[in-house]
Backbone as CSV, one residue per row, in Angstrom:
resi,resn,N_x,N_y,N_z,CA_x,CA_y,CA_z,C_x,C_y,C_z
1,MET,-11.994,-29.923,71.503,-13.191,-30.648,71.123,-13.794,-31.275,72.387
2,GLU,-15.099,-31.053,72.575,-15.770,-31.601,73.745,-16.251,-33.020,73.471
3,ILE,-16.133,-33.867,74.477,-16.547,-35.263,74.388,-17.773,-35.463,75.282
4,CYS,-18.765,-36.174,74.785,-19.964,-36.487,75.568,-19.607,-37.497,76.655
5,PRO,-19.959,-37.238,77.909,-19.616,-38.179,78.979,-20.414,-39.483,78.922
6,LYS,-21.550,-39.495,78.270,-22.384,-40.698,78.236,-21.959,-41.677,77.151
7,CYS,-21.819,-41.166,75.900,-21.542,-42.084,74.789,-20.079,-42.066,74.358
8,GLY,-19.300,-41.058,74.755,-17.891,-41.012,74.416,-17.603,-40.450,73.039
9,LEU,-18.619,-39.996,72.336,-18.439,-39.398,71.010,-18.279,-37.887,71.146
10,PRO,-17.730,-37.229,70.117,-17.689,-35.763,70.147,-19.100,-35.191,70.226
11,LYS,-19.243,-34.004,70.807,-20.556,-33.384,71.007,-21.342,-33.254,69.693
12,GLN,-20.656,-32.982,68.572,-21.344,-32.830,67.290,-21.947,-34.150,66.815
13,ALA,-21.343,-35.272,67.159,-21.801,-36.582,66.702,-22.526,-37.364,67.798
14,CYS,-22.872,-36.713,68.895,-23.507,-37.386,70.030,-24.876,-37.923,69.640
15,VAL,-25.148,-39.170,70.018,-26.414,-39.818,69.683,-27.238,-40.126,70.933
16,CYS,-26.852,-39.611,72.076,-27.545,-39.910,73.329,-28.999,-39.467,73.282
17,GLU,-29.241,-38.253,72.794,-30.618,-37.735,72.798,-31.520,-38.532,71.856
18,GLN,-30.995,-38.967,70.696,-31.812,-39.781,69.793,-32.137,-41.132,70.415
19,MET,-31.186,-41.715,71.154,-31.430,-43.001,71.787,-32.495,-42.878,72.870
20,VAL,-32.461,-41.795,73.629,-33.443,-41.586,74.684,-34.816,-41.319,74.082
21,LYS,-34.855,-40.561,72.986,-36.129,-40.253,72.335,-36.810,-41.510,71.808
22,SER,-36.051,-42.486,71.362,-36.654,-43.681,70.778,-37.218,-44.630,71.828
23,SER,-36.843,-44.466,73.084,-37.268,-45.415,74.112,-38.357,-44.865,75.027
24,GLN,-39.049,-43.809,74.620,-40.035,-43.189,75.491,-41.453,-43.555,75.120
25,ARG,-42.354,-43.451,76.082,-43.788,-43.667,75.876,-44.482,-42.329,76.106
26,ILE,-44.805,-41.627,75.044,-45.402,-40.302,75.129,-46.907,-40.422,74.955
27,LYS,-47.657,-39.714,75.806,-49.113,-39.756,75.771,-49.632,-38.362,75.479
28,ILE,-50.537,-38.263,74.493,-51.150,-36.997,74.115,-52.629,-37.073,74.479
29,SER,-53.115,-36.099,75.246,-54.521,-36.084,75.626,-54.987,-34.636,75.758
30,THR,-56.285,-34.458,75.983,-56.826,-33.125,76.220,-57.382,-33.061,77.630
31,ASP,-57.443,-31.868,78.147,-57.962,-31.628,79.489,-58.769,-30.339,79.451
32,LYS,-59.737,-30.232,80.312,-60.559,-29.029,80.374,-60.147,-28.247,81.615
33,LYS,-59.742,-27.009,81.405,-59.297,-26.142,82.499,-60.430,-25.210,82.922
34,ARG,-60.071,-24.167,83.640,-61.056,-23.202,84.120,-61.821,-22.567,82.972
35,TYR,-63.063,-22.266,83.237,-63.938,-21.603,82.278,-64.140,-22.411,81.012
36,GLY,-63.931,-23.733,81.068,-64.192,-24.599,79.926,-63.149,-24.567,78.828
37,LYS,-61.991,-24.019,79.093,-60.938,-23.957,78.076,-60.285,-25.319,77.912
38,ILE,-60.009,-25.712,76.663,-59.377,-26.991,76.346,-57.868,-26.787,76.222
39,VAL,-57.087,-27.691,76.827,-55.630,-27.695,76.654,-55.197,-29.088,76.212
40,THR,-54.166,-29.143,75.402,-53.567,-30.407,74.980,-52.416,-30.713,75.920
41,VAL,-52.437,-31.902,76.525,-51.423,-32.304,77.500,-50.551,-33.388,76.879
42,ILE,-49.235,-33.164,76.886,-48.272,-34.127,76.364,-47.391,-34.551,77.530
43,SER,-47.429,-35.840,77.887,-46.689,-36.317,79.054,-45.892,-37.568,78.685
44,GLY,-45.041,-37.995,79.603,-44.264,-39.210,79.408,-42.808,-38.964,79.048
45,PHE,-42.326,-37.747,79.187,-40.927,-37.454,78.871,-40.029,-37.903,80.005
46,GLU,-38.840,-38.373,79.669,-37.869,-38.787,80.678,-36.983,-37.607,81.052
47,ASN,-36.111,-37.815,82.036,-35.285,-36.737,82.567,-34.228,-36.233,81.586
48,ASP,-33.805,-37.061,80.630,-32.710,-36.677,79.740,-33.167,-35.781,78.587
49,ILE,-34.458,-35.565,78.438,-34.986,-34.779,77.324,-35.154,-33.326,77.750
50,ASP,-34.817,-32.397,76.843,-34.992,-30.973,77.089,-36.436,-30.593,76.752
51,VAL,-37.309,-30.637,77.761,-38.742,-30.385,77.559,-38.976,-28.930,77.166
52,LYS,-38.150,-28.037,77.659,-38.299,-26.612,77.337,-38.133,-26.379,75.836
53,LYS,-37.134,-27.013,75.243,-36.877,-26.851,73.810,-38.016,-27.444,72.982
54,ILE,-38.530,-28.597,73.388,-39.631,-29.238,72.666,-40.889,-28.390,72.767
55,ALA,-41.180,-27.865,73.965,-42.361,-27.030,74.154,-42.280,-25.776,73.295
56,LYS,-41.112,-25.182,73.230,-40.942,-23.963,72.437,-41.167,-24.230,70.948
57,SER,-40.627,-25.332,70.448,-40.798,-25.623,69.031,-42.252,-25.988,68.714
58,LEU,-42.936,-26.703,69.611,-44.352,-27.028,69.391,-45.209,-25.766,69.398
59,LYS,-44.936,-24.858,70.319,-45.711,-23.617,70.379,-45.490,-22.775,69.131
60,ASN,-44.268,-22.762,68.620,-43.986,-22.000,67.396,-44.682,-22.610,66.190
61,GLU,-44.642,-23.923,66.064,-45.253,-24.595,64.911,-46.775,-24.485,64.925
62,LEU,-47.382,-24.574,66.108,-48.837,-24.566,66.216,-49.413,-23.169,66.430
63,ALA,-48.568,-22.166,66.600,-48.992,-20.784,66.814,-49.974,-20.689,67.977
64,CYS,-49.566,-21.255,69.122,-50.423,-21.221,70.305,-49.556,-20.946,71.523
65,GLY,-50.208,-20.672,72.635,-49.512,-20.493,73.889,-49.407,-21.821,74.609
66,GLY,-48.689,-21.812,75.700,-48.576,-23.044,76.473,-47.496,-22.932,77.519
67,THR,-47.296,-24.024,78.230,-46.308,-24.056,79.298,-45.748,-25.472,79.433
68,TYR,-44.690,-25.598,80.228,-44.130,-26.898,80.557,-43.814,-26.897,82.042
69,LYS,-44.082,-28.004,82.690,-43.727,-28.147,84.099,-43.714,-29.625,84.450
70,ASP,-42.766,-30.037,85.246,-42.650,-31.424,85.707,-42.691,-32.426,84.561
71,LYS,-41.968,-32.167,83.493,-41.881,-33.060,82.324,-43.235,-33.240,81.625
72,ILE,-44.125,-32.248,81.747,-45.419,-32.248,81.061,-45.536,-30.946,80.285
73,ILE,-45.988,-31.046,79.031,-46.201,-29.868,78.199,-47.703,-29.653,78.068
74,GLU,-48.155,-28.412,78.286,-49.546,-28.043,78.082,-49.611,-26.997,76.985
75,LEU,-50.417,-27.259,75.956,-50.612,-26.322,74.856,-52.051,-25.843,74.873
76,GLN,-52.254,-24.557,74.661,-53.599,-24.006,74.667,-54.330,-24.421,73.397
77,GLY,-55.515,-24.994,73.551,-56.309,-25.421,72.409,-56.234,-26.922,72.203
78,ASP,-57.068,-27.415,71.289,-57.128,-28.845,70.984,-56.232,-29.123,69.781
79,HIS,-55.024,-29.646,70.040,-54.036,-29.902,68.989,-53.627,-31.372,68.940
80,VAL,-54.508,-32.279,69.374,-54.148,-33.697,69.478,-53.727,-34.256,68.124
81,LYS,-54.450,-33.950,67.067,-54.147,-34.494,65.735,-52.878,-33.892,65.129
82,LYS,-52.529,-32.672,65.518,-51.391,-31.979,64.911,-50.066,-32.243,65.620
83,VAL,-50.129,-32.654,66.897,-48.907,-32.785,67.694,-48.087,-34.010,67.295
84,LYS,-48.742,-35.120,67.001,-48.025,-36.364,66.703,-47.060,-36.221,65.519
85,PRO,-47.494,-35.663,64.365,-46.519,-35.491,63.272,-45.359,-34.549,63.634
86,LEU,-45.633,-33.554,64.470,-44.562,-32.639,64.870,-43.556,-33.328,65.791
87,LEU,-44.034,-34.197,66.677,-43.113,-34.939,67.546,-42.276,-35.927,66.736
88,VAL,-42.870,-36.539,65.719,-42.110,-37.442,64.842,-41.037,-36.650,64.105
89,LYS,-41.383,-35.449,63.680,-40.426,-34.577,62.984,-39.265,-34.175,63.910
90,LEU,-39.545,-34.087,65.220,-38.511,-33.731,66.192,-37.624,-34.908,66.584
91,GLY,-37.947,-36.127,66.106,-37.067,-37.262,66.340,-37.643,-38.365,67.200
92,PHE,-38.877,-38.256,67.631,-39.497,-39.317,68.420,-40.076,-40.368,67.478
93,GLU,-40.154,-41.616,67.951,-40.681,-42.693,67.128,-42.206,-42.646,67.127
94,GLU,-42.803,-42.896,65.968,-44.259,-42.825,65.836,-44.959,-43.896,66.673
95,ASP,-44.328,-45.062,66.829,-44.931,-46.147,67.593,-44.976,-45.844,69.093
96,SER,-44.109,-44.984,69.572,-44.046,-44.700,71.007,-44.979,-43.564,71.420
97,ILE,-45.715,-42.979,70.470,-46.623,-41.870,70.772,-48.050,-42.386,70.694
98,GLU,-48.792,-42.245,71.781,-50.188,-42.680,71.773,-51.097,-41.494,72.044
99,GLU,-52.216,-41.482,71.357,-53.165,-40.378,71.497,-54.266,-40.754,72.453
């Protein structure tokens, strides 16, 4: 049985990621890229969060393309209203997400 080095609990019962998710300040905004294309930018993730996994699940739920780099997620299209409920569903606190 593997033990988490941070919290000391077994890997199945580890609560480190939930604790980190609750203490973050996530910002959702839009940006205009080349040729006038709109992208939704989600920033404010800390180092302990798996941004790749979050980006993949958001892209699957919203049926759009996108990328992640330097703890920032970019989604193609204007998804500001749809992203907040999906982040809450993934375990982030609603109060810590600002649009």
